[in-house]
C-alpha positions in Angstrom: 69.0 87.7 61.5 68.2 89.5 64.8 71.1 91.5 66.3 73.0 89.9 69.1 71.8 91.0 72.6 73.8 93.9 74.0 75.9 93.7 77.1 74.5 95.5 80.1 77.2 97.4 82.1 76.2 97.9 85.7 78.0 100.9 87.2 77.5 101.8 90.9 79.0 105.3 90.7 79.8 106.0 94.3 81.7 109.1 95.5 84.3 107.0 97.2 84.4 103.8 95.1 83.1 102.7 91.7 81.8 99.2 91.4 81.6 98.0 87.8 80.7 94.8 86.1 78.1 93.2 83.8 74.6 92.1 84.5 73.8 88.7 85.9 77.1 88.5 87.9 76.9 88.3 91.7 79.9 90.5 92.4 81.4 93.4 90.4 84.4 92.7 88.2 86.1 96.0 89.4 85.9 97.9 92.7 88.1 101.0 92.3 88.5 104.4 94.0 86.6 107.1 92.2 89.5 109.5 91.9 92.9 110.2 90.4 96.0 110.9 92.5 99.4 112.4 91.7 102.1 111.3 94.1 105.2 113.6 94.4 107.2 110.9 92.5 104.8 110.9 89.5 104.7 113.4 86.6 101.1 112.9 85.8 98.0 111.8 87.7 97.5 108.1 88.2 94.2 106.4 87.3 92.1 104.3 89.7 93.5 100.8 88.8 97.1 102.1 89.1 96.3 103.3 92.7 95.8 99.7 93.9 99.4 98.7 93.1 100.9 97.3 96.3 104.3 98.8 95.4 102.9 102.4 94.9 103.8 105.0 97.5 100.9 107.4 97.9 102.4 109.5 100.6 101.4 113.2 100.2 99.5 112.4 97.0 97.3 115.1 95.5 93.8 113.6 95.1 91.1 114.8 92.6 87.6 113.5 92.8 84.7 114.1 90.4 82.3 114.2 93.4 81.9 116.9 95.9 79.3 116.8 98.8 77.9 113.7 97.2 77.1 115.1 93.8 79.0 114.7 90.5 80.4 118.2 89.7 83.3 117.3 87.4 82.0 115.4 84.4 85.3 115.6 82.5 87.2 113.9 85.2 84.4 111.3 85.6 84.6 110.6 81.8 88.3 109.9 82.1 87.7 107.5 85.0 84.8 105.7 83.2 86.9 105.3 80.0 89.6 103.8 82.1 87.1 101.3 83.7 85.5 100.3 80.4 89.0 99.6 79.0 89.7 97.2 81.9 86.3 95.6 81.4 86.9 95.2 77.6 83.6 96.9 77.0 82.7 98.7 73.8 80.0 101.2 74.8 78.4 101.6 71.3 77.3 97.9 71.6 76.3 98.0 75.2 73.6 99.3 77.6 74.2 101.0 80.9 72.6 100.8 84.3 73.9 103.7 86.4 73.3 104.7 90.0 72.8 108.3 90.9 72.3 110.1 94.2 68.8 111.1 95.3 67.7 114.6 94.4 70.4 115.2 91.8 70.0 118.6 90.2 68.7 118.5 86.6 71.7 120.3 85.3 74.0 117.6 86.7 71.8 114.8 85.3 71.9 116.5 81.9 75.7 116.5 82.0 75.7 112.8 82.8 73.3 112.1 79.9 75.6 113.9 77.5 78.6 111.9 78.6 76.7 108.6 78.3 75.0 109.1 75.0 77.1 111.7 73.2 80.7 110.9 74.4 80.5 107.1 74.9 77.5 106.3 72.6 75.7 103.7 74.7 72.7 102.1 73.1 70.5 102.7 76.1 70.6 103.7 79.8 68.6 103.2 83.0 69.3 105.4 86.0 68.4 104.4 89.6 69.2 105.5 93.1 71.2 103.1 95.3 68.5 102.6 98.1 66.0 101.3 95.5 68.5 98.7 94.3 69.5 97.7 97.8 65.8 97.1 98.6 65.4 95.1 95.4 68.4 92.9 96.3 67.3 92.3 99.9 63.7 91.5 98.8 64.9 88.9 96.2 67.4 87.3 98.6 64.7 86.7 101.3 61.4 86.2 99.5 59.5 85.2 102.7 60.8 88.1 104.8 58.8 91.1 105.8 60.7 93.2 103.2 59.6 91.0 100.3 56.0 90.4 101.5 55.2 94.1 102.3 57.3 95.7 99.6 58.4 98.2 102.2 61.8 98.9 103.9 63.8 101.7 105.4 67.2 101.9 103.8 69.9 103.6 105.9 72.7 104.5 103.5 75.9 105.9 105.2 78.6 106.1 102.6 81.6 108.2 101.6 79.9 111.6 101.2 76.6 111.5 103.0 74.0 109.6 104.9 70.4 109.0 103.7 67.5 107.5 105.5 65.2 106.4 102.6 61.6 104.9 103.0 60.7 102.6 100.2 57.0 101.8 99.8 55.6 99.6 97.1 59.2 99.3 95.7 59.2 103.1 95.1 61.2 105.7 97.1 59.0 108.1 99.1 60.8 111.4 98.3 58.9 113.3 100.9 60.3 111.0 103.6 64.0 111.0 102.6 66.3 112.5 105.3 69.9 113.4 104.6 72.8 113.6 107.0 75.8 115.7 105.6 78.5 113.4 107.0 80.2 110.4 105.6 83.4 108.5 105.5 85.4 111.4 104.0 84.5 113.6 106.9 85.5 110.9 109.4 88.9 110.6 107.7 89.4 114.3 107.8 88.5 114.4 111.5 90.9 111.6 112.2 93.7 113.5 110.3 93.1 116.5 112.5 93.2 114.5 115.7 96.4 112.7 114.8 98.1 115.8 113.5 97.2 117.7 116.7 98.4 115.0 119.0 101.4 113.5 117.3 102.5 113.6 113.6 101.3 116.0 110.9 99.3 113.7 108.5 97.0 116.4 107.1 98.2 115.6 103.6 98.0 111.8 103.9 94.6 110.9 102.4 95.1 107.2 101.6 97.2 106.6 104.7 94.5 107.9 107.1 91.8 106.1 105.2 93.8 102.9 106.0 94.1 103.9 109.7 90.4 104.6 110.0 89.4 101.3 108.4 91.8 99.2 110.5 91.6 100.8 113.9 88.3 102.8 114.4 85.2 101.3 116.0 81.8 102.4 117.4 81.8 102.7 121.2 78.8 101.4 123.1 79.7 103.6 126.1 81.7 106.7 125.1 82.4 108.0 128.7 83.6 104.6 129.8 85.9 104.2 126.8 87.3 107.7 127.2 88.3 106.8 130.7 90.1 103.7 129.4 91.8 105.7 126.6 93.3 108.2 129.0 95.8 105.6 130.2 99.1 105.1 128.3 100.6 101.8 127.2 97.3 100.1 127.0 95.9 97.4 124.7 93.3 99.8 123.3 95.9 102.1 122.1 97.4 101.4 118.6 99.9 103.2 116.5 100.1 103.6 112.8 103.9 103.3 112.2 106.2 105.5 110.2 109.5 104.0 111.2 111.5 105.7 108.4 114.7 103.7 107.7 115.4 106.4 105.2 116.3 108.7 108.1 119.2 106.6 109.2 120.3 106.1 105.5 120.3 109.6 104.3 120.0 112.0 107.3 122.0 109.9 109.8 119.9 111.6 112.6 116.3 112.0 113.7 114.3 114.5 111.7 111.5 116.6 113.3 108.2 115.6 111.8 106.1 118.5 110.3 103.7 120.1 112.7 99.9 120.5 112.0 99.3 123.9 110.5 95.7 124.2 111.7 94.3 124.8 115.1 91.3 122.5 115.6 89.8 124.5 118.4 89.6 127.6 116.2 87.8 126.1 113.2 84.5 127.9 112.8 81.2 126.4 111.7 81.5 127.4 108.1 85.0 125.8 107.8 83.7 122.6 109.3 80.9 122.5 106.8 83.5 122.7 104.0 85.6 119.9 105.4 82.7 117.6 106.4 81.2 117.4 103.0 79.3 114.1 103.1 76.0 112.7 103.9 73.7 109.6 104.5 70.2 108.7 103.6 67.4 107.0 105.4 65.0 105.7 102.6 61.6 104.2 103.3 60.6 101.6 100.6 56.9 100.7 100.5 55.6 98.1 98.0 59.0 98.0 96.4 58.9 101.8 95.7 61.0 104.4 97.3 58.8 107.0 99.2 60.4 110.2 98.1 58.5 112.2 100.7 59.9 110.0 103.5 63.6 110.1 102.5 65.7 111.9 105.0 69.3 113.1 104.3 72.0 113.2 106.9 74.9 115.5 105.8 77.5 113.2 107.2 79.2 110.1 105.8 82.5 108.3 105.4 84.2 111.4 103.9 83.4 113.5 106.9 84.6 110.8 109.3 87.9 110.6 107.5 88.3 114.4 107.7 87.5 114.4 111.4 90.0 111.6 112.0 92.7 113.5 110.1 92.1 116.5 112.3 92.3 114.5 115.5 95.5 112.7 114.5 97.1 116.0 113.1 96.2 117.8 116.3 97.6 115.2 118.7 100.6 113.7 116.8 101.4 113.7 113.1 100.1 116.1 110.4 98.1 113.9 108.1 95.7 116.5 106.7 96.7 115.8 103.1 96.8 112.0 103.5 93.4 111.0 102.1 94.1 107.3 101.3 96.2 106.7 104.3 93.6 108.0 106.8 90.9 106.1 105.0 92.9 103.0 105.6 93.4 104.0 109.3 89.7 104.7 109.7 88.6 101.3 108.2 91.1 99.2 110.1 91.1 100.9 113.6 87.8 102.8 114.2 84.7 101.2 115.8 81.3 102.3 117.1 81.1 102.6 120.9 78.1 101.2 122.6 78.8 103.4 125.7 80.8 106.5 124.9 81.2 107.7 128.5 82.5 104.4 129.6 85.0 104.1 126.7 86.2 107.7 127.2 87.0 106.7 130.8 88.9 103.6 129.6 90.8 105.7 127.0 92.2 108.0 129.7 94.0 105.1 131.5 97.6 104.2 131.6 99.4 100.9 131.1 97.5 97.7 130.3 94.2 99.1 131.5 93.9 101.2 128.3 92.5 98.7 125.9 92.2 101.1 123.0 95.8 102.3 122.4 97.4 100.9 119.3 100.2 101.8 116.9 100.0 102.5 113.1 103.3 102.3 111.1 103.5 104.8 108.2 105.1 104.0 104.9 108.8 104.9 104.4 108.9 104.6 100.6 111.7 102.0 100.7 110.9 98.9 102.8 107.2 99.3 102.7 105.0 101.6 100.6 101.8 101.1 102.6 101.0 101.8 106.2 100.0 99.0 108.5 98.9 98.2 112.0 101.9 97.4 114.2 100.1 94.7 116.1 96.7 93.5 114.6 95.8 91.5 117.7 96.2 94.6 119.8 93.6 96.4 117.8 91.1 93.6 118.3 91.7 93.2 122.0 89.1 95.6 123.2 86.4 94.3 120.8 87.0 90.8 122.2 86.8 91.8 125.9 84.0 90.3 128.0 81.6 92.9 129.4 81.5 91.1 132.7 85.2 90.3 133.0 88.2 92.4 132.1 86.1 95.4 131.1 84.5 95.8 134.5 87.8 95.3 136.2 89.3 98.1 134.0 86.4 100.4 135.0 87.2 99.9 138.7 90.8 101.1 138.3 89.8 104.2 136.4 90.0 106.8 139.2 93.4 105.9 140.5 95.0 105.8 137.1 93.3 109.1 136.1 95.0 110.9 139.0 98.3 109.5 137.9 97.9 110.8 134.4 96.8 114.2 135.6 99.9 114.6 137.7 102.2 114.1 134.8 101.1 116.4 131.9 104.6 116.5 130.4 104.6 112.7 129.9 101.1 112.8 128.6 101.8 115.1 125.6 105.3 113.6 124.8 105.8 112.5 121.2 108.8 110.5 120.1 110.0 112.2 117.0 112.6 109.5 116.3 109.9 107.1 115.1 107.6 107.6 112.1 104.5 106.3 113.8 101.6 107.5 115.8 99.3 106.1 118.5 95.5 106.1 118.5 93.4 105.8 121.6 90.0 107.5 122.0 90.1 108.6 118.4 89.2 105.1 117.5 85.6 105.5 118.6 85.3 109.3 118.7 85.5 109.5 114.9 82.5 107.1 114.2 80.7 108.9 117.1 80.1 111.8 114.6 77.5 109.7 112.9 75.4 109.4 116.1 76.2 112.9 117.6 77.1 115.4 114.9 76.0 118.3 117.2 79.1 117.6 119.3 81.2 118.9 116.4 79.1 122.0 115.9 77.0 120.5 113.1 73.4 121.8 113.3 71.7 118.5 112.5 70.3 115.3 114.1 72.2 112.1 114.5 71.5 108.9 112.6 68.9 107.5 115.0 66.9 110.8 115.0 67.2 110.9 111.3 65.6 107.5 111.0 62.7 108.5 113.3 62.1 111.7 111.2 62.0 109.7 108.0 59.5 107.2 109.4 57.3 110.0 110.8 57.2 111.6 107.4 55.3 108.5 106.1 51.7 107.5 106.8 51.2 106.2 110.3 50.1 102.8 109.0 53.6 102.3 107.5 55.5 103.0 110.7 55.4 99.4 112.1 56.6 97.7 108.9 59.3 100.4 108.3 60.8 100.0 111.8 60.8 96.2 111.3 62.6 96.3 108.0 65.6 98.7 108.4 68.4 97.8 106.0 72.0 99.2 106.6 74.1 99.8 103.5 77.2 101.9 102.7 80.8 101.5 103.6 80.6 103.6 106.8 78.3 101.0 108.4 81.2 98.6 108.5 82.6 99.9 111.8 82.6 97.2 114.5 79.7 97.8 116.9 77.7 100.0 114.4 74.5 97.9 114.4 74.4 97.3 118.1 74.9 101.0 118.8 72.3 102.1 116.3 69.8 99.8 117.8 70.5 101.0 121.4 70.1 104.6 120.2 67.0 103.9 118.2 65.0 101.8 120.6 64.2 104.6 123.2 63.0 106.8 120.3 60.5 104.3 118.9 57.2 103.5 120.5 57.2 100.3 122.6 54.4 98.8 120.5 56.7 98.7 117.4 59.4 96.1 116.8 62.8 97.4 115.7 64.7 95.0 113.4 68.0 96.1 111.7 69.4 94.1 108.8 73.0 94.4 107.9 74.0 93.4 104.4 76.7 90.7 104.0 78.7 93.4 102.1 77.2 96.9 102.5 79.5 98.3 99.8 78.1 96.0 97.1 74.4 96.0 97.9 73.4 98.6 95.3 75.6 97.0 92.6 74.1 93.6 93.2 70.6 95.0 93.0 71.5 96.7 89.8 72.9 93.4 88.4 69.7 91.7 89.3 67.6 94.3 87.7 69.7 94.5 84.5 69.3 90.8 84.0 65.5 90.8 84.2 63.5 90.4 81.0 61.7 93.8 81.5 65.0 95.8 81.7 65.1 96.8 78.0 61.6 98.3 78.2 62.6 100.4 81.2 65.6 102.0 79.5 65.9 105.2 77.6 67.5 104.6 74.2 69.9 106.8 72.4 67.3 107.6 69.7 64.8 108.7 72.4 67.4 110.9 74.0 68.3 112.6 70.7 64.6 113.1 69.9 63.1 114.1 73.3 66.1 115.5 75.2 67.4 114.7 78.7 64.5 116.2 80.8 61.7 114.2 79.2 63.7 111.0 79.2 64.6 111.4 82.8 60.9 111.5 83.8 60.8 107.8 83.1 63.1 107.1 86.0 60.8 108.6 88.7 63.4 110.6 90.6 
């Protein structure tokens, strides 16, 4: 009697989140943060599934991640997290195969450590390793069989995630390694930057990782005109401003008086270039795919991703209001909920300087108090969306016309401008909402010696054969959690179009869920009849070793 077919576990092992499930499914069974955290109230670190509890207070939690700068550097911690995930999936590794995603250009020593964990610790029957952009290309090609991506087998995958950004050309379904460009900036750097901004301007949130992640996700966006939006953001009491609330009822219960919030311990202006590199440890990839093969020579890396954006947001918030430098999860939430991509940075900076109802960016974020609510939240969700819903020809133009008069009023009252109400556990966001995602497009403004995402894409395409340029520009695929900012696609297209020859068409495809693209491609590949022949078995690993087995994966 033949042995029963083994289960294929699909594991998209991202630096920010792990997506795990079995082959053939459309969506992963689990999407968990790839970290452990130890809140002050806990005696031992909490595992990923425990961190999602709605009643858990993660304020000032100490976070440990197996990834640093986009690479797996702590196999022991990753082993603990994987075992936790397999238990939740009710998977027995010794009767299963594994499809695992791995960053491009992973060092052989790191790959060897992963192989030891997979085959020697867990005892999987077989394993196949792939990079995320290849799986994204596979999924998009299968979803639209008559599109240019499927017909040509070529695409340019722009992956801006937690730890980095990559521009990856895929030709004939293979990554062109020589064309890959990396950007060392991602969602983590954005959250850190937001923490610094908030801590400098209002409340010290440098230790609030989860809180500032929440602020970033709920309030940040990409500006289409930064100068205009900065002008709007300079005005107080405006719809664009939003605050992430702290309103601590515990103060009145135990202290019976207002308590001064901790001040930010860092001086953002004095951070040197080397310190910035340590904090903005993330990247993105632009990946050309030709004939369903990633062109390794065309992959370009951008050392900037979601991690860098979160770090930047932490710095902004810590500098201006509350010290949130240690609040990783909180500032991730802030980034995801409030940040957006500006289509005109100069315009939006002008709006951000305004007072009253002309400042459409200002909003308030309420921080957890550990009693009535354990998670931060946006005080007025409709307020955060107001600017994004404005008509370009209506209210926005009227707001631009009142910029000069209001700017004079703000300048004449500097004491009011820097005033922070310490009796409330909350902070306001204004121009931080679009300045944080702006790092992806203009990292040089923060002292990072590298090109922005649009320039990274052009460099990746130019690394490939000239005959491939038209099809690559016409098949750009956005993936990664840091592409979820409102306005991201529109801003990227406006930045990219002037850099591309007029004879080429620029077409940018945004996935329905950019965070799950690689996992869905892996699920599709793992359910194909040829998958078993592509894998390396445990017997082959024991006989040939890691290096010779890895050559089968072509990266």
